[in-house]
C-alpha positions as CSV (number, residue, x, y, z in Angstrom):
1,M,-6.8,-1.4,50.7
2,E,-6.5,-1.4,46.9
3,T,-8.2,-4.1,44.9
4,A,-6.2,-6.0,42.3
5,Q,-6.9,-5.0,38.8
6,T,-8.2,-7.9,36.7
7,K,-7.9,-8.4,33.0
8,N,-10.2,-10.3,30.7
9,C,-9.3,-11.4,27.2
10,V,-11.6,-9.9,24.6
11,I,-9.8,-11.5,21.6
12,D,-7.1,-14.1,21.5
13,R,-4.3,-14.7,18.9
14,E,-6.3,-17.1,16.8
15,V,-9.4,-14.8,16.6
16,I,-7.1,-11.8,15.9
17,E,-5.5,-13.6,12.9
18,R,-9.0,-14.3,11.5
19,K,-10.1,-10.7,12.0
20,I,-7.0,-9.3,10.2
21,K,-7.7,-11.6,7.3
22,R,-11.3,-10.5,7.2
23,M,-10.3,-6.8,7.4
24,A,-7.7,-7.3,4.6
25,L,-10.5,-8.8,2.4
26,E,-12.8,-5.8,3.2
27,V,-10.0,-3.3,2.4
28,A,-9.3,-5.1,-0.9
29,E,-13.0,-5.1,-1.8
30,Q,-13.6,-1.5,-0.9
31,N,-10.5,-0.4,-2.9
32,I,-10.6,-2.9,-5.8
33,S,-10.2,-0.2,-8.5
34,E,-7.2,1.5,-6.9
35,K,-3.7,1.2,-8.2
36,E,-1.9,1.8,-4.9
37,L,-2.6,1.8,-1.2
38,V,-0.5,3.6,1.5
39,I,-0.8,1.8,4.8
40,A,0.2,4.1,7.7
41,G,0.5,2.4,11.1
42,I,0.7,4.6,14.2
43,N,3.9,3.9,16.0
44,G,3.7,1.0,18.5
45,N,0.9,-1.5,18.1
46,G,-0.5,0.3,15.1
47,E,2.8,-0.5,13.2
48,V,2.4,-4.2,14.2
49,L,-1.2,-4.3,13.0
50,A,-0.3,-2.5,9.8
51,A,2.5,-5.0,9.0
52,A,0.1,-7.9,9.5
53,L,-2.5,-6.2,7.4
54,V,0.0,-5.6,4.6
55,T,1.0,-9.3,4.7
56,E,-2.7,-10.4,4.3
57,L,-3.4,-7.8,1.6
58,K,-0.6,-9.0,-0.5
59,K,-2.2,-12.4,-0.6
60,V,-5.6,-11.1,-1.9
61,A,-5.0,-7.8,-3.7
62,D,-3.4,-6.9,-7.1
63,F,-2.7,-3.3,-6.3
64,S,0.7,-1.9,-5.0
65,I,0.9,-1.6,-1.2
66,S,3.4,0.5,0.7
67,A,3.7,0.4,4.5
68,H,4.8,3.4,6.6
69,T,4.8,4.7,10.1
70,I,3.2,7.7,11.7
71,R,5.2,8.9,14.6
72,L,3.3,10.6,17.5
73,N,3.2,10.7,21.2
74,K,-0.3,9.5,22.1
75,K,-0.2,11.5,25.4
76,D,0.9,14.7,23.7
77,P,0.1,14.3,20.0
78,L,0.8,17.8,18.7
79,Q,4.1,16.8,17.0
80,V,3.3,14.3,14.3
81,S,5.5,13.0,11.5
82,F,5.2,10.5,8.6
83,T,8.4,8.4,8.4
84,S,8.9,8.5,4.7
85,E,8.8,10.9,1.8
86,T,6.2,8.8,0.1
87,E,4.0,10.7,-2.3
88,V,0.4,10.3,-1.2
89,E,-1.3,12.7,-3.6
90,D,-4.2,11.0,-5.3
91,K,-3.6,7.7,-3.4
92,V,-5.7,5.9,-0.8
93,V,-4.2,6.2,2.7
94,I,-5.3,3.8,5.4
95,I,-4.4,4.9,9.0
96,V,-4.0,1.9,11.3
97,D,-4.0,1.7,15.1
98,D,-4.7,-1.0,17.7
99,V,-7.6,0.6,19.6
100,A,-9.9,3.5,18.8
101,N,-11.3,5.1,21.9
102,T,-12.1,8.8,21.7
103,G,-10.8,9.4,18.2
104,R,-8.1,11.7,19.4
105,T,-5.1,9.8,18.2
106,M,-6.6,9.2,14.8
107,L,-7.5,12.9,14.5
108,Y,-3.9,13.9,15.1
109,A,-2.6,11.1,12.9
110,L,-4.3,12.9,10.0
111,K,-2.0,15.9,10.3
112,P,0.8,14.8,7.9
113,F,-1.8,14.1,5.1
114,L,-3.8,17.3,5.3
115,Q,-1.7,19.2,2.7
116,A,-0.8,16.2,0.7
117,H,-4.1,15.8,-1.1
118,P,-4.7,12.0,-0.9
119,K,-7.6,10.6,-2.9
120,K,-9.2,9.3,0.3
121,I,-8.2,8.5,3.9
122,Q,-9.6,5.5,5.7
123,T,-9.1,4.2,9.2
124,L,-8.6,0.7,10.5
125,V,-8.4,-0.6,14.1
126,L,-8.3,-3.9,15.8
127,V,-10.7,-2.9,18.6
128,E,-13.1,0.0,18.5
129,R,-14.7,1.4,21.6
130,S,-17.7,3.7,21.6
131,H,-16.5,6.8,23.5
132,K,-16.0,9.2,20.6
133,L,-15.1,12.7,21.6
134,F,-13.6,13.6,18.1
135,P,-15.4,13.3,14.7
136,I,-13.5,10.3,13.6
137,Q,-15.3,7.3,12.1
138,T,-13.6,3.9,11.9
139,D,-13.9,2.4,8.5
140,Y,-12.7,-1.1,9.4
141,A,-12.8,-2.6,12.9
142,G,-11.9,-6.1,14.0
143,L,-14.1,-5.9,17.0
144,S,-16.5,-3.2,18.3
145,I,-17.0,-3.3,22.0
146,A,-19.0,-1.2,24.4
147,T,-17.1,-0.5,27.6
148,T,-17.5,1.9,30.6
149,L,-15.4,5.0,30.7
150,Q,-13.4,3.5,33.5
151,E,-12.4,0.3,31.6
152,H,-9.5,0.2,29.2
153,I,-8.5,-2.1,26.3
154,A,-4.8,-3.1,25.9
155,V,-3.5,-4.9,22.9
156,E,-0.4,-7.0,23.6
157,T,2.3,-7.9,21.2
158,E,5.2,-10.3,21.3
159,E,8.0,-10.5,18.7
160,G,6.1,-8.5,16.2
161,K,2.8,-10.4,16.5
162,I,-0.4,-9.4,18.2
163,T,-1.0,-11.9,21.0
164,G,-4.3,-10.6,22.5
165,A,-6.5,-7.8,23.5
166,W,-7.4,-7.4,27.1
167,L,-10.1,-5.5,29.0
168,Y,-8.9,-3.9,32.3
């Protein structure tokens, strides 16, 4: 007989909104001397988080901000594309995703930028787990959480807003 899978809320909507505001302030502070930031959300929940980040950054930063999407299949990430022809040379790129687990998705998300010569690349996630298999460091995290390898974190969205993060 199978046991029912339970889910526990690790962050709710209200806390998520505060964490996004805090991360926007951190991004603005760490990049205060920049003229432009390129925010690149990984398709899916990374896009939703990137849009919320851009909204908050525009409230606190004076630099230009452009938002874009990185398209990749997280199960088979070999084919990666950047949705726009934005010039990223000598600009700061921030790659955004909902959850960082092994670092695999973030590693493959770097692919479109490798030959573009950005000034620097930073990473931002809502929830960071500590099961790194790839050499990717998260620069900004809303929540860092230790989990077992069998547990999973799912970020849920509704109508373009993040509603919660759940531990399964």
